[in-house]
C-alpha positions as CSV (number, residue, x, y, z in Angstrom):
1,M,0.9,6.0,-20.4
2,S,3.0,8.3,-18.2
3,Q,0.3,11.0,-18.3
4,D,-2.3,8.4,-17.2
5,V,-0.4,7.3,-14.2
6,L,0.5,10.9,-13.3
7,S,-3.2,11.8,-13.4
8,E,-4.0,8.8,-11.1
9,L,-1.2,9.8,-8.7
10,V,-2.6,13.3,-8.5
11,A,-6.1,12.1,-7.9
12,L,-4.9,9.7,-5.2
13,S,-2.8,12.4,-3.6
14,N,-5.7,14.8,-3.4
15,R,-7.9,12.2,-1.8
16,I,-5.2,11.3,0.7
17,G,-4.7,15.0,1.5
18,D,-8.4,15.8,2.0
19,P,-8.7,16.9,5.6
20,A,-12.0,15.0,5.9
21,N,-10.1,11.8,5.6
22,D,-7.5,12.6,8.3
23,F,-4.8,10.7,6.5
24,V,-2.1,13.4,6.7
25,I,-1.2,16.4,8.8
26,L,-1.3,19.8,7.0
27,G,1.2,19.6,4.1
28,E,2.9,16.4,5.3
29,G,2.9,13.1,3.6
30,N,4.2,12.1,0.2
31,T,3.2,9.8,-2.7
32,S,4.7,8.2,-5.7
33,T,4.0,5.9,-8.7
34,R,6.1,4.0,-11.2
35,C,6.2,5.7,-14.7
36,D,8.2,3.1,-16.6
37,A,11.1,0.7,-16.0
38,E,13.6,3.6,-15.6
39,T,11.6,6.4,-13.9
40,F,8.9,7.2,-11.4
41,Y,6.9,10.2,-10.2
42,V,7.2,11.5,-6.6
43,K,5.8,14.5,-4.7
44,A,8.0,17.5,-4.8
45,S,9.1,19.1,-1.6
46,G,7.1,22.1,-0.5
47,T,3.9,20.9,-2.1
48,E,0.6,19.8,-0.4
49,L,-1.2,16.6,-1.2
50,R,-4.6,18.3,-0.8
51,T,-4.0,20.8,-3.6
52,I,-1.2,19.2,-5.6
53,K,-1.4,19.1,-9.4
54,A,0.6,17.3,-12.0
55,E,3.2,20.2,-11.9
56,G,3.8,19.4,-8.3
57,M,5.2,15.9,-9.1
58,V,8.8,15.3,-10.1
59,R,9.9,12.5,-12.5
60,V,13.0,10.8,-11.1
61,R,15.4,8.1,-12.4
62,F,15.5,4.9,-10.4
63,E,19.1,4.0,-11.0
64,T,20.6,7.2,-9.9
65,V,18.5,7.4,-6.7
66,L,18.9,3.7,-5.7
67,K,22.7,4.0,-5.7
68,L,22.4,6.1,-2.5
69,L,21.2,3.1,-0.5
70,D,24.7,1.5,-0.6
71,A,26.8,4.7,-1.0
72,E,29.1,5.9,1.8
73,G,29.3,9.4,3.2
74,V,25.8,10.5,2.1
75,D,25.3,13.8,3.8
76,D,22.6,16.5,3.1
77,Q,24.6,18.0,0.3
78,V,25.2,14.7,-1.4
79,M,21.5,13.8,-1.1
80,K,20.5,17.2,-2.6
81,D,22.9,17.0,-5.5
82,T,22.0,13.3,-6.3
83,L,18.3,14.0,-6.3
84,A,18.8,17.0,-8.6
85,A,20.9,14.9,-11.0
86,A,18.2,12.1,-10.9
87,S,15.4,14.5,-11.7
88,V,13.9,14.6,-15.2
89,D,12.7,18.0,-16.3
90,A,12.2,19.1,-12.7
91,G,11.8,22.8,-13.6
92,G,13.4,23.9,-10.3
93,K,11.3,21.5,-8.1
94,R,13.1,19.3,-5.6
95,P,11.9,15.7,-5.0
96,S,10.7,14.8,-1.5
97,V,13.4,14.0,1.1
98,E,11.8,10.5,1.1
99,T,12.5,9.9,-2.6
100,V,15.1,7.1,-2.0
101,M,12.6,5.2,0.2
102,H,9.9,5.5,-2.5
103,A,12.3,4.3,-5.2
104,F,13.1,1.2,-3.2
105,L,9.5,0.4,-2.5
106,L,8.4,0.9,-6.1
107,Q,10.9,-1.8,-7.1
108,L,9.0,-4.4,-5.1
109,E,7.0,-6.9,-7.2
110,G,3.4,-5.7,-7.7
111,V,3.8,-2.3,-6.1
112,S,2.4,0.5,-8.4
113,F,1.7,3.2,-5.9
114,V,3.2,4.2,-2.5
115,A,1.6,6.6,0.0
116,H,3.3,7.8,3.1
117,T,0.7,9.1,5.5
118,H,0.1,10.3,9.1
119,P,-3.4,9.2,10.1
120,T,-4.2,10.5,13.6
121,V,-5.7,7.2,14.7
122,V,-2.6,5.3,13.6
123,N,-0.1,7.8,15.0
124,A,-1.9,7.7,18.3
125,I,-0.6,4.2,18.6
126,T,2.8,4.5,16.7
127,C,3.7,7.3,19.1
128,A,2.6,5.3,22.2
129,K,5.1,3.7,24.6
130,D,4.1,0.1,23.7
131,G,2.7,0.9,20.3
132,Q,4.4,-2.0,18.5
133,Q,2.5,-4.5,20.7
134,A,-0.9,-3.1,19.5
135,F,-0.2,-4.3,16.0
136,V,0.8,-7.9,16.9
137,G,-1.6,-10.5,15.3
138,R,-4.7,-10.0,13.2
139,L,-8.3,-9.7,14.5
140,F,-10.4,-10.6,11.5
141,P,-10.0,-12.0,7.9
142,D,-10.5,-8.8,6.0
143,E,-7.6,-7.3,7.9
144,I,-5.3,-9.9,6.4
145,V,-6.7,-9.3,2.9
146,C,-6.3,-5.5,3.1
147,C,-3.2,-5.1,5.3
148,G,-1.3,-8.4,4.8
149,V,-0.4,-11.1,7.2
150,A,1.5,-8.7,9.4
151,P,2.8,-5.1,9.3
152,I,6.4,-4.0,9.3
153,W,7.4,-2.0,12.4
154,V,10.3,0.5,11.8
155,P,11.9,2.0,15.0
156,Y,12.1,5.8,14.9
157,T,14.8,6.8,12.4
158,D,15.6,10.3,11.0
159,P,13.9,10.9,7.6
160,G,16.0,10.7,4.4
161,I,18.7,8.2,3.6
162,D,18.7,6.6,7.2
163,L,15.0,5.9,7.0
164,A,15.2,4.5,3.5
165,R,18.0,2.1,4.6
166,Q,16.0,1.0,7.6
167,V,12.9,0.4,5.5
168,R,14.9,-1.6,3.0
169,D,16.4,-3.8,5.7
170,Q,13.1,-4.4,7.4
171,V,11.4,-5.2,4.1
172,R,14.1,-7.7,3.2
173,R,13.7,-9.5,6.6
174,Y,9.9,-9.5,6.1
175,V,10.1,-11.1,2.7
176,E,12.6,-13.7,4.0
177,E,10.3,-14.6,6.9
178,H,6.9,-14.5,5.2
179,G,7.7,-15.2,1.6
180,L,5.9,-12.2,0.3
181,R,6.1,-8.4,0.4
182,P,4.3,-6.3,3.0
183,K,1.3,-4.1,2.4
184,V,1.7,-1.8,5.4
185,I,4.8,-0.3,7.0
186,L,4.4,1.4,10.4
187,M,7.1,3.9,11.5
188,Q,7.5,4.6,15.2
189,N,6.6,8.3,16.1
190,H,6.2,9.0,12.4
191,G,3.4,7.5,10.3
192,M,2.3,4.7,8.0
193,I,3.2,3.6,4.4
194,A,0.7,1.8,2.3
195,L,1.8,-0.2,-0.8
196,G,-0.9,-0.4,-3.4
197,A,-1.9,-2.7,-6.2
198,T,-3.4,-1.5,-9.4
199,L,-6.9,-2.2,-10.8
200,H,-7.5,-2.5,-14.6
201,L,-10.9,-1.5,-16.0
202,R,-12.1,-2.0,-19.5
203,R,-14.9,-0.6,-21.6
204,G,-14.8,-1.9,-25.2
205,D,-11.3,-1.1,-26.5
206,E,-10.7,1.5,-23.7
207,M,-8.6,0.6,-20.8
208,R,-7.7,2.6,-17.7
209,S,-5.9,1.7,-14.4
210,L,-6.2,3.2,-10.9
211,P,-5.0,2.3,-7.4
212,L,-7.1,-0.4,-5.9
213,E,-7.9,1.7,-2.8
214,A,-9.2,4.5,-5.1
215,F,-11.7,2.2,-6.7
216,F,-13.9,1.9,-3.5
217,L,-15.3,5.4,-2.9
218,D,-17.8,4.5,-0.2
219,Y,-20.1,1.6,0.9
220,R,-21.3,-0.1,-2.3
221,K,-20.0,2.9,-4.3
222,Q,-17.2,2.3,-6.8
223,D,-15.3,4.5,-9.3
224,R,-16.6,2.5,-12.3
225,R,-17.9,4.3,-15.3
226,P,-21.0,3.1,-17.3
227,G,-20.2,0.0,-19.2
228,E,-16.9,-0.7,-17.5
229,F,-15.9,-4.0,-15.9
230,V,-12.9,-5.1,-13.9
231,A,-10.4,-6.7,-16.4
232,G,-7.7,-7.5,-13.9
233,V,-5.7,-6.6,-10.8
234,S,-1.9,-6.3,-10.7
235,F,-0.4,-7.3,-7.3
236,A,2.6,-9.0,-5.9
237,D,3.5,-12.4,-7.2
238,A,4.5,-13.2,-3.6
239,A,5.6,-16.6,-2.5
240,P,5.5,-19.8,-4.6
241,G,2.3,-21.6,-4.0
242,L,0.5,-18.6,-2.4
243,R,-3.3,-18.9,-2.8
244,I,-5.9,-16.2,-2.3
245,Y,-9.4,-17.3,-1.1
246,K,-12.8,-15.7,-0.5
247,L,-12.4,-16.0,3.3
248,S,-15.5,-14.0,4.2
249,K,-17.8,-16.5,2.4
250,R,-16.3,-19.4,4.4
251,F,-16.7,-17.5,7.7
252,D,-20.3,-16.7,6.9
253,Q,-21.0,-20.4,6.2
254,L,-19.4,-21.4,9.5
255,A,-21.4,-18.7,11.4
256,E,-24.7,-19.9,9.9
257,L,-24.1,-23.4,11.1
258,R,-22.8,-22.3,14.5
259,N,-25.7,-20.0,15.2
260,G,-28.2,-22.7,14.3
261,I,-26.6,-25.2,16.7
262,R,-25.9,-22.6,19.4
263,H,-29.5,-21.4,19.5
264,S,-31.1,-24.8,19.0
265,R,-32.6,-23.8,15.7
266,T,-33.5,-26.2,13.0
267,V,-30.6,-26.2,10.5
268,D,-31.6,-26.8,6.9
269,E,-29.7,-29.3,4.7
270,V,-28.0,-26.6,2.6
271,T,-26.8,-24.7,5.7
272,R,-25.5,-27.9,7.3
273,K,-23.6,-29.0,4.2
274,E,-22.1,-25.6,3.5
275,G,-21.0,-25.3,7.1
276,E,-19.4,-28.8,7.0
277,A,-17.8,-27.9,3.7
278,A,-16.3,-24.7,5.3
279,I,-14.9,-26.8,8.1
280,L,-13.2,-29.2,5.7
281,W,-12.0,-26.3,3.7
282,F,-10.3,-24.6,6.7
283,K,-8.7,-27.9,7.8
284,Q,-7.2,-28.3,4.3
285,V,-6.0,-24.7,4.0
286,L,-4.6,-24.4,7.5
287,G,-2.9,-27.8,7.1
288,Q,-0.9,-26.6,4.0
């Protein structure tokens, strides 16, 4: 199992590091994934996502690293010594300076992979004077599905233990306010963190899992082998009573009815009934 998730992490890291995608700048950015209940893999310092291989990841113990979040007097030397003590068969490699942050985020329900990136189009806003205001509200339904009800905004903080604590505090406030964990964390003057779910694919008795975002390669192109089907998706349990709906279908039904009325076209019976059903559905959902 640990080798499977390690291979998935390497593949995801290479894709994120591909210059054509513009997700990271040069050798920056870091990734991680849960290995088991006690350990996780994280990118080693000095490695590059574009070319990283399994040897470039370090297996780290959760318990040892997470103690730093509440410890006092954590300076550079304490951080260095603790990360070294937490590493499993590191072979001289040092875990990323953001390892504590990754450890905390991987403890969130439903989070299997964490990617810390620096997309140019995102940093153009996070580095702007009023960047936070640009991310207020959502513009379309798929944005909610992919990015959550709202992002977390983290004011600029020095990397390392200070940033890990700031992210922890912001995530806790977010969960308290929204009742579910975030999908996107935006860091002022720094970059973006994406928290991913895991897709489970089956072919006969064979099973494999991969990050949800790695499944969609291009428009109508998926990483699905012949004979495979989607057996399940692991994601956050979120708030009690949380429901997930096919929003795009309801919006399409509303649009068909609206366009017919707006342009004085004859609306057939099916379109009319589906449009009316969509209106009733939205009233019910938004009233909950």
